[in-house]
C-alpha positions in Angstrom: -20.3 -2.9 20.2 -20.3 1.0 19.3 -16.7 1.5 21.1 -15.5 -1.4 19.2 -16.3 -0.3 15.8 -15.2 3.4 16.7 -12.1 1.9 17.4 -11.3 0.0 14.2 -12.5 3.3 12.1 -9.9 4.9 13.9 -7.3 2.7 13.3 -8.3 2.5 9.5 -7.8 6.2 9.0 -4.7 6.6 10.5 -2.8 3.1 8.9 -1.8 5.2 5.9 -0.2 8.1 7.6 1.5 5.7 10.2 2.8 3.6 7.3 4.3 6.7 6.0 5.5 8.1 9.0 7.7 4.6 9.5 9.6 5.2 6.1 6.9 3.7 3.4 8.9 5.6 1.1 12.5 4.4 2.1 13.3 2.6 -1.6 13.1 6.3 -2.9 16.4 7.6 -3.4 17.3 11.7 -4.3 17.2 11.9 -7.9 20.5 14.4 -9.2 20.4 16.2 -12.3 23.1 18.0 -15.0 21.7 21.5 -13.1 23.2 20.0 -9.8 26.3 19.6 -11.1 29.0 21.7 -10.2 31.1 24.2 -13.1 33.6 22.1 -15.1 31.5 18.7 -14.9 29.2 17.0 -17.3 26.4 15.0 -16.4 27.1 10.9 -17.1 23.7 9.6 -17.6 25.4 6.0 -17.5 27.0 6.5 -14.0 24.1 9.0 -13.2 27.1 10.8 -11.6 28.8 14.4 -12.1 31.9 13.6 -14.0 34.9 15.7 -14.9 35.2 15.7 -18.7 38.8 14.5 -20.3 40.0 16.5 -22.9 40.8 15.6 -25.9 
C-alpha cells in the first residue's frame, strides 16, 4: 500500500510539468510590436503586422 501511495504522489507531482513539456502552451503565439518593425515601416494594429506606409 505504501508503494502505491508513493507512486500516486509522484505521478501527481510530475503531471503539471509534463503537461507543459508536451506543449501545454502551444496555443500561445509570439506578439510582434512596433519596436520589431524595420526602419521605414510602421505597425498596423488591424493586421497586426509591420507595413510600409503609403506616401501621400
